[in-house]
Backbone as a ProteinNet text record, in pm:
[ID]
protein_1_A
[PRIMARY]
XXXXXXXXXXXXXXXXXXXXXXXXXXXXXXXXXXXXXXXXXXXXXXXXXXXXXXXXXXXXXXXXXXXXXXXXXXXXXXXXXXXXXXXXXXXXXXXXXXXXXXXXXXXXXXXXXXXXXXXXXXXXXXXXXXXXXXXXXXXXXXXXXXXXXXXXXXXXXXXXXXXXXXXXXXXXXXXXXXXXXXXXXXXXXXXXXXXXXXXXXXXXXXXXXXXXXXXXXX
[TERTIARY]
1875.6	1781.4	1845.8	1773.1	1755.4	1783.6	1862	1936.5	1817.3	1781.8	1682.9	1719.4	1669.6	1693.7	1717.1	1855	1916	1786	1800.5	1706.8	1766.6	1765.8	1836	1724.7	1752.7	1674.9	1691.3	1611.1	1637.2	1746.2	1751.8	1810.5	1960.3	1995.9	2150	2234.3	2301.6	2362.5	2462.5	2550.4	2643.1	2597.1	2500.5	2429.3	2377.7	2348	2322.4	2373.6	2525.1	2573	2570.9	2519.9	2471.3	2362.9	2250.4	2137.5	2165.7	2212.5	2267.9	2335.9	2445	2521.1	2398.1	2312.6	2252.2	2124.6	2094.8	2008.7	2081.4	2180.3	2270.5	2329.1	2315.6	2333.2	2219.2	2102.7	1987.2	1904.6	1950.9	1894.2	1760.6	1636.5	1531.2	1552.2	1488.4	1493.4	1345.1	1326.6	1163	1202.4	1119.2	1171.7	1028.7	1035.4	919.2	920.2	797.9	803.6	714.8	615	564.8	394.9	379.6	254.1	232.9	294.2	285.9	454.7	475.7	594	597.4	703.5	710.6	828.8	844.1	933.9	1027.8	1149.3	1241.8	1341.4	1340.8	1432.5	1462.4	1612.3	1651.1	1587	1588.9	1492.8	1578	1586.5	1641.3	1505.1	1519.9	1432.8	1416.5	1558.4	1587.6	1495.5	1528.2	1459.4	1309.3	1274.5	1117.7	1076	1111.6	1090.8	1095.8	1182.5	1218.7	1091	1082.2	954.1	814.3	795	641.9	649.1	758.2	766.9	728.2	789.3	787.4	620.8	558.4	416.7	299.7	384.6	298.4	188.5	232.5	145.2	192.8	125	134.5	292.6	352	498.3	479.2	332.5	321.2	240.6	241.8	199.2	280.3	252.9	330.2	374.2	484.5	530.9	539	520.3	546.6	697.3	730.9	884.1	919.9	962.7	975	1098.4	1093.9	1192.3	1221.1	1332.6	1347.6	1314.1	1289.7	1279.4	1163.6	1128.5	1014.4	1128.2	1251.8	1340.8	1356.1	1365.8	1363.5	1231	1155.7	1051	1058.8	1171.1	1188.6	1275.7	1347.7	1382.9	1304.2	1171.2	1072.3	919.9	904.4	754.4	766.9	646.6	624.1	531.8	623.6	596.4	480.6	436.5	335	213.7	162.5	60.1	89.4	211.2	305	238.2	179.2	145.8	39.9	-47.9	-169.4	-203.6	-92.2	-63.4	7.5	75.2	210	186.1	85.4	46.4	-10.8	-74.5	-125.5	-3.1	99.5	226.8	307.5	285.8	367.4	299.2	191.1	116.1	112.7	127.3	83.3	238.9	323.8	462.2	574.3	652.3	660.1	501.4	486.4	346.9	306.8	178.6	146.6	43.9	90.8	7.4	86.9	58.7	105.1	35.2	86.4	49.2	108.2	1.4	14.3	39.3	150.9	173.2	184.6	216.1	234.6	392.2	421.8	576.7	660.4	779.6	858.4	866.5	884.7	878.7	1017.1	1094.8	1259.4	1260.6	1143.8	1190.7	1157.7	1243.1	1254.5	1101.8	1037.9	933.7	891.7	1022.6	983.1	931.6	964.3	911.9	782.1	727.7	596.5	481.7	345.5	254.4	227.8	155.2	98.6	81.1	-21.3	-64.9	44.1	149.3	255	273.1	217.1	229	306.5	344.4	456.9	373.9	390.6	342	467.7	461.1	559.2	491.6	585.9	582.8	673.6	681.4	787.5	742.2	810.4	772.3	816.3	745.5	749	813	935.8	1025.2	1149.7	1232.9	1347.1	1451.3	1444.4	1528.4	1504.3	1394.4	1384.9	1438.4	1428.6	1461.4	1619.8	1675.8	1829.4	1880	1801.2	1852.9	1831.5	1743.4	1718.7	1827.8	1886.4	1997.7	2108.6	2097.3	2199.2	2125.3	2000.1	1943.5	1871.5	1851.9	1745.9	1606.9	1573.8	1463.1	1471.1	1374.7	1352.4	1194.3	1204.6	1073.4	1004.1	891.2	833.6	685.5	622.4	511.4	487	376	363.2	404.4	453.1	531.7	438.2	324.3	248.2	234.8	138.8	109.6	5.1	25.5	-122.5	-249	-317.1	-441.3	-452.6	-346.5	-349.8	-333.3	-355.5	-342.3	-207.6	-204.5	-104	-30.4	92.1	165.4	199.5	112.9	121.4	254.8	326.2	386.3	507.1	626.3	716.8	639.4	607.1	535.1	408.2	371.7	281.5	331.9	465.7	506.9	519.2	485.7	485.9	610.2	632.2	740.7	823.4	731.1	791.5	906.7	861.4	948.2	1069.8	1092.3	1171.4	1295.1	1240.5	1347	1387.4	1336.5	1348.3	1415.4	1408.9	1493.4	1632.8	1742	1844.2	1820.9	1728.5	1732.5	1609.9	1575.8	1446.2	1508.1	1444.2	1482.6	1353.6	1372.3	1263.8	1266.2	1112.1	1100.7	1133	1175.2	1194.1	1055.4	960.1	822.2	766.3	643.1	576.2	468.2	394.9	317.4	181.8	70.4	-36.8	-121.4	-49.9	-88	-160	-190.1	-250.4	-187.4	-183.6	-132.4	-124.4	-81.8	-85.6	-218.7	-283.6	-373.2	-314.2	-357.6	-324.6	-418.6	-370.7	-449.1	-384.9	-484.7	-406.5	-438.5	-321	-305.2	-267.8	-254.4	-194.5	-290.9	-423.7	-532.5	-538.6	-497.5	-510.6	-446.9	-537	-518.2	-552	-501.8	-546.4	-682.6	-763.3	-889.5	-968.1	-903.2	-974.1	-851.7	-908.1	-819.5	-860.3	-939.1	-975.7	-875.1	-890.8	-790.3	-896.6	-833.8	-913	-855.4	-971.7	-903.3	-903.3	-790	-765.2	-761.8	-724.5	-730.3	-741	-811.3	-824.9	-761.8	-679.2	-549.7	-507.2	-385.5	-346.2	-378.2	-348.9	-396.9	-564.2	-612.2	-769.9	-798.6	-881.8	-952.2	-1016.9	-1096.5	-1162.1	-1074.2	-942.7	-832.8	-779.1	-763.2	-726.5	-852.1	-967.8	-1071.5	-1089.5	-1053.8	-1045.2	-975.1	-849.5	-731.3	-722.3	-796.8	-793.5	-964.5	-1042.8	-1162.7	-1181.9	-1330	-1408.5	-1287.2	-1288.5	-1211.8	-1351.2	-1288.5	-1368.6	-1323.3	-1402.2	-1329.8	-1396.8	-1466.2	-1489	-1430.1
2573.7	2511.8	2354.7	2278.2	2128.1	2111.3	2021.4	1983.6	1907	1913	1850.7	1704	1603.9	1473.3	1414.6	1373.2	1288	1208.4	1198.7	1096.8	994.7	860	771.9	658.7	591	468.6	327.5	245.6	115.2	35.8	52.3	-21.4	46.8	161.2	247.2	130.7	45.2	-36.1	24	132.7	219.5	288	313.2	387.9	301	164.5	78	77.9	80.9	72.8	210.1	309.9	430.5	398.1	374	322.2	243.5	140.4	51.8	143.1	225.1	290.7	400.6	479.6	544.8	485.7	384.2	298	229.7	216.6	164.7	268.8	387.9	491.8	546.7	476.2	522.8	624.7	656	745.8	663.4	760.9	695.4	765.5	667.6	703	674.7	743.1	690.6	587.9	477.5	403.6	379.1	346.4	316.6	186.8	79.1	-51.5	-95	-218.5	-328.7	-258.7	-165.3	-117.9	26.8	122.2	223.6	323.8	425.4	489.2	481.3	430.5	420.4	458.2	478.9	519.5	395.7	383.5	245.1	281.9	206.4	226.4	98.6	85.5	-29.8	-21.8	-204	-198.3	-175.6	-17.4	36.5	108.6	139.4	279.8	379.8	434.3	596.3	560.5	490.7	512.5	471.6	406.8	394.5	529.4	603.9	718.8	812.6	820.7	914.7	899.6	774.8	741.8	826.4	764.6	801.2	965	1001.2	1161.5	1239	1193.6	1196.9	1198.1	1096	1084.5	1169.8	1198.7	1298.8	1193.3	1081.6	969.8	936.6	863.7	818.2	746.2	768.6	692.9	577.1	514.5	372.4	293.3	341.6	278.3	173.2	69.7	-41.2	-35.7	-88.7	-66.9	-207.5	-206.3	-341.6	-336.1	-474.8	-531.7	-599	-547.2	-629.7	-712.5	-841.9	-913.1	-1018.6	-1072.3	-1095.3	-1290.5	-1327.6	-1495.8	-1534.8	-1632.4	-1691.4	-1756.6	-1793.4	-1833	-1720.9	-1602.2	-1470.8	-1454.5	-1528.3	-1528.7	-1570.3	-1672.9	-1740.1	-1619.6	-1525.1	-1404.3	-1355.2	-1364.4	-1250.6	-1309.3	-1416.9	-1473.4	-1603.3	-1606	-1733.8	-1837.7	-1928	-1999.9	-2120.3	-2142.8	-2208.5	-2226.8	-2132.5	-2131.1	-2162.2	-2153.3	-2151.3	-2281.1	-2377.8	-2487.5	-2456.5	-2379.2	-2377.7	-2250.8	-2183.8	-2065.7	-2114.8	-2204.1	-2244	-2217.8	-2276.4	-2271.5	-2122.9	-2069	-1955.4	-1863.6	-1882.6	-1793.3	-1833.7	-1945	-1968.7	-1936.6	-1900.5	-1851.4	-1722.4	-1654.8	-1480	-1456.8	-1475.3	-1417.1	-1483.4	-1364.8	-1258.1	-1181.1	-1043.6	-1002.7	-937.3	-843.1	-711.6	-752.2	-874.1	-897.9	-878.7	-805.6	-822.4	-922	-976	-1086.2	-1081.9	-1038.7	-1044.6	-1147.1	-1171.6	-1289.5	-1243.9	-1346.9	-1319.4	-1343.8	-1266.3	-1222.8	-1309.5	-1325.2	-1420	-1337.3	-1383.6	-1309.1	-1229.1	-1282.7	-1213.1	-1110.3	-1072.8	-967.5	-846.4	-754.6	-616.9	-559.7	-474	-439.1	-336.4	-227.8	-150.9	-219.4	-341.7	-404.4	-456.5	-457.4	-522.5	-444.4	-462.5	-380.8	-417.7	-358.7	-360.6	-484.4	-535.9	-662.9	-801.5	-758.8	-841.3	-923.5	-843.4	-905.1	-803.4	-881.4	-816.9	-831.2	-765.2	-748.9	-747.6	-870.4	-899	-917.9	-875.8	-881.8	-899.6	-1020.8	-1023	-963.7	-820.8	-745.2	-814.6	-811.7	-844	-754.4	-725	-606.1	-622.8	-638.4	-699.8	-594.8	-458.8	-335.5	-389.6	-389.1	-396.3	-534.1	-642.5	-782.1	-757.5	-727.3	-689.2	-612	-508.4	-412.3	-507.3	-608.6	-647.8	-767.1	-807.2	-903.2	-870.1	-703.3	-638.8	-643.5	-675.8	-653.2	-785.8	-788	-897.4	-858.5	-741.8	-665.2	-490.7	-434.1	-299.3	-260.8	-155.7	-98.9	-24.5	-37.7	25.7	65	174.3	214.7	338.4	372.7	464.8	599.2	653.7	779.4	865.6	915.1	1029.4	1055.4	1182.4	1218.7	1167.8	1116.1	1025.1	1081.5	1003	1067.3	1101.5	1172.7	1177.2	1092.2	1100.9	1002.5	920.9	809.7	753.2	814.7	791.5	797.7	673.1	690.7	595.1	629.3	742.6	775.8	859.5	894.5	995.2	1140.6	1160.5	1315.1	1322.9	1237.4	1244.5	1284.6	1249.6	1252.1	1397.5	1408.4	1541.4	1611.5	1726.5	1782.9	1811.2	1827.8	1812.2	1675.7	1582.8	1492.1	1494.5	1576.7	1576.5	1646.6	1739	1812	1748.1	1663.5	1612.8	1473.2	1396.1	1282.2	1277.2	1208.2	1229.8	1157.4	1077.2	983	950.3	928.9	897.1	765.7	677.2	570.3	527.3	554.4	550.3	429.4	413.2	293.5	356.9	281.5	300.2	340	268.5	266.5	273.7	395.5	411.7	301.8	248.9	161.6	202.7	193.6	271.6	152.1	179.3	67.4	110.9	32.8	38.4	2.4	27.9	-24.6	-175.1	-256.5	-389.6	-418.1	-549.3	-599	-645.6	-624.8	-694.5	-787.4	-895.6	-983.7	-1031.4	-1080.9	-1104.3	-1265.5	-1320.8	-1470	-1499.6	-1388.3	-1424.6	-1484.7	-1492.6	-1545.1	-1690.4	-1762.3	-1891.9	-1955.3	-2084.1	-2127.5	-2302.4	-2385.5	-2554.5	-2537.3	-2587.1	-2619.3	-2491.9	-2388.9	-2250.1	-2188.4	-2148.5	-2140.6	-2013.9	-1927.3	-1799.6	-1714.4	-1631.8	-1524.2	-1385.1	-1307.8	-1163.5	-1057.2	-1013	-897.5	-768.8	-704	-579.7	-471.3	-494.7	-400.1	-421.7	-424.7	-462.9	-366.2	-417.1	-332.1	-432.8	-410.4	-464.1	-588	-673.7	-846.3	-882.6	-923.2	-947.9	-1009.4	-975.8	-1069.6	-1168.6	-1178.9	-1290.5	-1398.4	-1363.9	-1463.2	-1516.5	-1463.1	-1498.8	-1619.8	-1597.7	-1645.9	-1786.3	-1782.8	-1915	-2010.2	-1937.4	-2026.8	-2084.8	-1980.1	-2026.9	-2064.7	-1998	-1994.7	-1860.6	-1830	-1687.3	-1621.9	-1506.9	-1414.4	-1342	-1292.2	-1209	-1098.3	-990.1	-884.1	-783	-858.6	-808.2	-870.4
1597.7	1499.8	1466.6	1469.7	1420.8	1286.2	1249.9	1138.8	1078	943.9	862.8	842.5	864.8	858	728.9	717.5	601.2	531.5	417.4	357.8	258.1	279.1	189.3	157.5	90.6	20.3	92.4	114	165.8	76.8	-44.2	-161.1	-148.5	-103.3	-94.8	-15.8	-40.1	63	122.5	49.6	115	236.8	256.2	356.5	468.4	450.8	557	697.6	680.4	810.1	871	815.2	897.8	966.4	898.9	970.9	1122.3	1098.5	1195.9	1312.8	1281.8	1391.8	1454.2	1391.8	1463.3	1553.4	1519.1	1614.8	1733.8	1675.9	1818	1906.5	1862.3	1974.6	2025.2	2014.6	2054.5	1985	1865.9	1779.1	1730.9	1685.6	1658.3	1495.9	1414.1	1267.4	1241.8	1113.4	1047.6	911.1	890.6	786.9	716.6	580	517.2	526.6	541.8	631.5	475.4	510.7	407.6	461.2	578.7	582.5	551.8	662.3	661.1	705.6	699.5	752.2	918.5	953.5	1105.7	1170.7	1293.9	1398.5	1410.2	1423.7	1440.7	1559.3	1642.2	1772.2	1815.7	1875.1	1922.5	2073.7	2121.6	2218	2388.7	2397.7	2507	2560.3	2682.4	2762.4	2693.4	2649	2613.4	2459.5	2383.3	2237.5	2257	2359.7	2358.4	2409.1	2487.6	2522.5	2437.7	2340.1	2224.7	2144.8	2112.1	2032.6	2070.9	2200.9	2267.9	2252.2	2278	2308.3	2168.5	2056.6	1905.5	1899.3	1921.5	1914.8	1991.6	2087.6	2173	2241.8	2296.8	2374.1	2479.7	2556.5	2697	2693.4	2818.7	2823.9	2851.8	2884.6	2923.5	2816.5	2665.5	2572.8	2515.2	2480	2451.8	2305.3	2264.8	2122.6	2066.1	1951.2	1847.5	1826.8	1848.5	1849.1	1719	1621.5	1464.1	1498.6	1441.1	1472.7	1323	1304.8	1143.9	1127.3	1214.9	1237.4	1326.8	1323.6	1416.2	1535.8	1512.7	1618	1709.3	1662.9	1792.9	1887.3	1838.8	1934.1	2081.1	2102.2	2221	2309.5	2264.2	2357	2425.9	2360.7	2422.9	2457.8	2406.6	2419.6	2511.7	2603.8	2682.3	2559.6	2520.5	2421.1	2462.1	2549.4	2608.3	2510.5	2434.2	2350.2	2203.6	2174.4	2035.3	1952	2010.6	1918.8	1846.4	1960.9	1892.9	1780.5	1739	1660.3	1556.9	1544.6	1463.5	1345.3	1291.1	1143.3	1113.7	1190.5	1167.7	1135.1	1230.2	1214.8	1083.1	1069.5	931.7	822.4	805.2	701.2	669.3	791	804.6	824.4	860.6	837.2	747.2	697.6	710	647.7	696	671.5	795.9	727.8	822.3	926.8	996.1	1112	1237.9	1325.5	1457.5	1577.7	1654.9	1726.9	1892.7	1953.9	2107.4	2163.4	2259.1	2325.7	2453.1	2530.3	2669.6	2683.2	2742.7	2765.5	2829	2846.4	2915.2	3024.2	3154.7	3274	3299.4	3233.5	3268.7	3153.7	3048.5	2965	3036.1	3004.6	3053.5	3058.1	3163.1	3159.5	3050.1	3022.7	2912.3	2781.4	2781.4	2647.3	2645.3	2759.9	2784.5	2810.3	2786.5	2814.7	2975.9	3038.5	3173.2	3215.6	3122.9	3150.7	3126.2	3095.9	3073.2	2927	2837.7	2711.8	2626.5	2532.6	2391.6	2256.4	2196.2	2047.9	1968.4	1874	1792.7	1630.2	1529.4	1403.8	1326.8	1217.1	1122.4	962.8	968.5	840	717.2	599.5	472.8	388	440	367	390.2	271.3	250.7	328.3	353.2	398.4	546.8	613.8	739.5	790.4	693.8	743.9	767.9	673.1	644.6	787.1	793.4	919.2	1042.3	1045.1	1186.8	1183.6	1110.1	1147.1	1247.2	1252.6	1327.6	1498.1	1505.1	1652.4	1646.6	1801.3	1825.9	1803.4	1802.3	1756.8	1756.5	1698.7	1723	1731.6	1821.9	1844.7	1729.5	1677.3	1576.4	1605.6	1565.5	1551.6	1449.2	1394.7	1301.3	1321.9	1207.3	1248.5	1188.1	1330.2	1322.5	1481.6	1491.2	1598.5	1663.8	1794.9	1827.6	1800.4	1724.3	1673.3	1528.8	1475	1354.8	1258.1	1127.2	1017.9	997.4	974.1	956.2	815.8	791.7	660.2	580.8	481.8	383	274.6	263.1	155.5	264.3	167.6	253.9	248.5	139.7	144.1	227.6	283.7	405.4	539	566.7	691.8	743.3	866.1	926.5	905.9	902.1	892.7	1000.2	1105.8	1258.3	1262.6	1201.1	1219.9	1134.7	1035.9	934.7	987	1128.9	1171.3	1307.2	1362.2	1455.7	1490.3	1372.9	1379.2	1252.3	1295.5	1190.2	1063	1042.4	917.3	865.3	774.9	705.3	590	595.9	508.5	436.9	293	211.2	162.5	99.8	31.6	-136.8	-182.4	-364.2	-444.6	-367.9	-428.9	-307.7	-289.5	-172.9	-188	-69.3	-90.5	-7.9	-75.5	-18.5	68.3	192	264.2	401.6	496.7	618.4	701.2	828.3	947.5	952.8	1049.2	1041.8	1145.1	1099.6	1187.6	1295	1404.2	1553.7	1603.2	1636.3	1737	1845.1	1952.8	2059.8	2090.2	2104.6	2125.3	2287.7	2362.4	2497.7	2595.3	2539.3	2600.5	2616.1	2488.4	2443.2	2599.5	2600.9	2749.7	2666.4	2761.3	2706.8	2700.4	2596	2583.7	2542.2	2542	2479.5	2402.2	2249.2	2151.7	2100.7	2177.2	2114.2	2092.9	1989.1	1954	1959.9	1984.8	2005.2	1913.5	1839.4	1730.3	1800.1	1779.4	1861.5	1778.3	1643.4	1547.3	1422.9	1308.7	1174.3	1102.3	1007.1	930.4	781.6	775.2	612.4	609.4	737.6	697.5	697.9	592.8	602.3	722.9	799.9	919.7	835.3	733.5	670.6	628	577.1	571.7	695.2	805.4	928.1	985.5	960	1020.3	934.3	825	731.9	789.2	827.1	886	1012.6	1093.3	1234.5	1283.5	1226	1283.1	1315.9	1373.3	1406.3	1538.7	1520.5	1602.4	1680.7	1800.6	1870.6	1895.3	1922	1932	2093.3	2172.7	2282.5	2430.3
[MASK]
++++++++++++++++++++++++++++++++++++++++++++++++++++++++++++++++++++++++++++++++++++++++++++++++++++++++++++++++++++++++++++++++++++++++++++++++++++++++++++++++++++++++++++++++++++++++++++++++++++++++++++++++++++++++++

């Protein structure tokens, strides 16, 4: 019988080394974020496979990579289009906006989608930002079975997960949130600055369009 997950809060500083240690052992944990409760895992093939198995979804599904600073982008992203969206990035990060970039060619294949892109976000969540100081980045995706509703609160988490992960890190106050908005900037080329809306979510699309211009979704 699996041991039920330990539950701590992000602001329990004495327990923070435990979170880092578990992740570095390729364990997957669940954490409250600035959007919804999500799986967290270090950037390894094993951790990715564990997360996707938990979600009962395709092993080829790409995952979002959380980082804690724009400087970390250079480890993962082809920065050729960066100048076109640097003002947008400065305005929207940290925040609930995931941006898809063209990945650097040398980035491991399990970090990228099949089309060679990578999805990055800087969260507006002090606990996550502090945790990310110990990593180049972390995999993240909503903690739900694929196709089921996301969990905005600890109480909404599926009991299956509470018996399969070793640890849940709770927000002290639950956020009635949405998953992050996702935009695709990998298609930006010289003379063509179109950004594609992939998913509406917590970051208002109207605000993105006010800052950048009309997005397209086809």
